[in-house]
N, C-alpha and C positions, 0 to 999 in steps of 0.2 A: 561189679568184683575189677580189684587191681590188676594192671598185666604185673608178671614175675618184676618186672624193670622196678617198678611205682611200689612192690611188698618190698625188693630190696633195700631201695631209698628209705622207706620207713622204719626199716630195720624188724621187720618182721620172716624174711628169711636169713637165718645164718647158717651157710653148711658145716661148720664144724662144732656147731651145738644141736644139730639135730639128735632125735631117737631115732636108735636105729635097734632090730631086737638081734639078740646075739645066736647064734646057732646053738644047736647043741653040742659040739664037738668043740666050737669058740667056749660055752661055758662051762665044761670038764674039763681044758685046759686052762682057763682060770682059776678052777678051784686045784687042781692040782699044782699048779705054780706057788698059789697061798698056800698049801699045807708043805711045801716043800721049804717054800720062803719060811715059814712060822716055826718048824721042825730045826731049821738051821741057824734061826736068831735065836734057839733056847742052848745050844751048845757053844754059841761066841763069848767071847771075851768083849768087854765094853770096848776096847779099841778094832777088836772086827768090825762090831756092830755098826761103829764109826764108821769103818771104811764101807761097809754094806751098804748104806744109808746114803755115801756120796757115791758109790756105783749105783744105787736103784737112781738118784736124783739126774744123774747124767745119762743112764738109759732113758730115762722119761723123755728128757730134752730131746736127745736124739728120736725119739719117737715122733715126740711133736713135729720137727721138722722135718722127719720123711712124709708123715700124714701130710702137714703142710704142702711139700712138693708135687706128690702124687694126686695130691686136688687141683693143684696150680696144673698141673702135665692132663689131665685128665679133663679139666674145665676146658683147656683150648685146644684140646685136642674135639672137645664135642662140639666147641664153636667151629672149627676147621670142617668139620662132618657137614655140620648144619648150611654152613657157607656154600659146601660145595652142592648140594643137595636144591639150596636155592639158586646157585647157579653151578649148573654142570660143566667141567672143563671139557673145552670142544677133541675132540681124537686126533688133531690134525698135530 
């Protein structure tokens, strides 16, 4: 069995591509958003649809940036915790 670092090296670990099961709350919210989005699209002019599409693209890009930043922060925090567990700070 390879170490987690070897798995990472060989591309077998992909933190942003992993499967995560959505909670019931998240599934319901996603359906709610999709239903309202579809309803809104039916009411918009072509120009308004174009504006909404640009908004969606920007919002998705922002979400990707936020997820990346959260991942980096959490990874660094986890590493700091692991280091402190392995090398405890003295109470001096």
